[in-house]
Structure formats: structure tokens, C-alpha cells
C-alpha positions as CSV (number, residue, x, y, z in Angstrom):
1,M,86.9,35.3,52.0
2,C,83.9,33.0,52.4
3,R,84.7,30.1,54.7
4,T,81.4,28.2,54.4
5,T,78.1,28.1,52.5
6,R,76.0,28.3,55.7
7,P,73.0,30.7,55.6
8,G,73.9,34.1,57.1
9,C,77.6,33.6,56.9
10,C,78.4,33.6,53.2
11,G,76.8,33.7,49.8
12,P,73.7,35.7,48.7
13,T,72.2,35.8,52.2
14,A,75.4,36.9,53.9
15,R,75.4,39.7,56.4
16,P,78.6,41.7,56.3
17,S,78.8,42.0,60.0
18,H,78.7,38.2,60.5
19,T,81.3,35.4,60.0
20,C,81.7,31.7,60.7
21,T,84.8,29.8,62.0
22,G,85.6,26.2,63.0
23,W,86.8,27.5,66.4
24,E,84.5,28.1,69.4
25,N,84.5,31.3,71.5
26,P,88.1,32.4,71.6
27,S,87.6,34.3,74.8
28,G,87.0,31.0,76.7
29,G,89.2,28.1,77.3
30,S,92.9,27.9,78.4
31,A,94.6,29.0,75.2
32,R,96.4,32.3,75.8
33,R,98.9,34.5,74.1
34,P,102.1,35.3,75.9
35,D,100.6,38.6,77.1
36,G,97.7,36.7,78.7
37,S,95.1,37.7,76.1
38,A,92.9,35.3,74.1
39,P,94.2,34.2,70.7
40,G,92.7,35.9,67.6
41,I,89.6,34.5,66.2
42,W,91.4,32.8,63.2
43,A,94.5,31.7,65.2
44,P,93.5,28.0,65.6
45,E,92.6,27.7,61.9
46,A,95.9,29.4,60.8
47,Y,97.8,26.9,63.0
48,D,95.8,23.9,61.6
49,T,96.1,24.9,58.0
50,T,99.9,25.4,58.4
51,R,100.2,22.0,59.9
52,L,97.9,20.5,57.1
53,V,100.2,21.9,54.4
54,A,103.3,20.7,56.2
55,D,101.7,17.2,56.6
56,R,100.9,17.0,52.9
57,L,104.4,18.2,51.8
58,T,105.9,15.6,54.1
59,A,103.6,12.9,52.6
60,L,104.7,14.0,49.1
61,A,108.4,13.8,50.1
62,R,107.9,10.2,51.4
63,E,106.6,9.5,47.9
64,S,109.9,10.8,46.5
65,V,108.3,14.0,45.1
66,R,111.2,16.4,45.7
67,R,109.8,19.6,44.4
68,P,106.0,19.2,44.0
69,S,104.1,21.4,41.6
70,R,101.1,23.4,42.8
71,A,98.9,20.9,41.1
72,Q,100.5,18.0,43.1
73,V,100.2,19.9,46.4
74,A,96.5,20.8,45.6
75,K,95.7,17.2,44.8
76,A,97.4,16.0,48.0
77,L,95.5,18.6,50.1
78,T,92.1,17.7,48.6
79,R,92.7,14.0,49.3
80,A,93.7,14.7,53.0
81,R,91.7,14.0,56.1
82,F,93.6,15.9,58.8
83,K,92.6,16.3,62.4
84,G,93.5,19.8,63.6
85,L,92.8,21.8,66.8
86,S,89.6,23.4,65.5
87,T,88.2,20.7,63.3
88,T,88.9,17.7,61.0
89,Y,89.8,19.0,57.6
90,A,88.5,17.0,54.6
91,F,87.2,17.8,51.2
92,N,84.2,16.5,49.2
93,T,84.3,15.4,45.5
94,N,83.9,19.0,44.4
95,K,87.1,19.9,46.4
96,E,85.1,21.9,48.9
97,L,86.0,21.8,52.5
98,T,83.5,19.8,54.6
99,V,82.8,21.3,57.9
100,Q,81.6,19.2,60.9
101,Q,80.8,22.2,63.2
102,A,80.8,25.9,62.6
103,Y,80.6,28.7,65.1
104,H,78.7,31.9,64.3
105,Y,80.0,35.4,65.3
106,R,78.7,38.9,64.6
107,V,80.5,42.2,64.9
108,D,79.2,44.1,68.0
109,G,80.9,47.4,68.9
110,G,83.9,46.7,66.6
111,R,84.6,43.3,68.2
112,F,83.5,39.8,67.4
113,A,80.7,38.5,69.6
114,Y,79.9,34.8,69.8
115,V,76.4,34.0,68.5
116,G,76.3,30.2,68.7
117,T,76.9,27.0,66.8
118,L,75.5,26.1,63.3
119,P,74.6,22.7,62.1
120,A,77.1,20.5,60.2
121,S,77.2,21.0,56.4
């Protein structure tokens, strides 16, 4: 699934061996799995998006929306500005995710290799 419209990562100029994420080099830093290995490349975004959905469902519950419809949840998500581990999640008027910073990876020898940062969208 395409995560951004940045050249080289998605769209007509996409290279199938490249991807972009909002999380910097997962082999660095102090975050570690219980076995001591680095987290997966998408782990921080998975954590953030889970928290974003929980945050929006909690906000809807505070508004007395007991069982929100998909449309209500979608509307709540696109109006959110949520600071996660990897980035701040916000959406533009076209309901597209705005990205402050993206990190570029390529596949090298069957593993993701960090290429560098890309400018903000």
C-alpha cells in the first residue's frame, strides 16, 4: 500500500524495491523487542495508528456516541491531529495524511536498508 506521494516511493515513479515510512532507521536507537532485536520497520506506525484509532473512539464516546458508524469514525480520524512515536498524524482537506518527515528505504539483499530522509510533503 502506498504511504506517501513522494517521488521514488509511490505513484508512477515508484521503484518496487523502495518504500517510505515515518520512522527512522529501526536498527538504531534504544527500542528493542524482548529477544533483543530491533522492532520491525512498521512497528512504530502500527503502534501509533492503533493509539490514534483508540483516541478517536474515546473522543466519540465522550460525545455520547455509543456505537459509532464507519462514517463517524472516518470523520473523527480525518479531523484528528495526533502526536505519535513516529510522527504527528493529521489530514489535509482532501483527507490525505500529511507527513512532516519521511525516511527512505530500499531492499538490499532481502532486507530493508536505510537510504535517508525525504523532504516534508
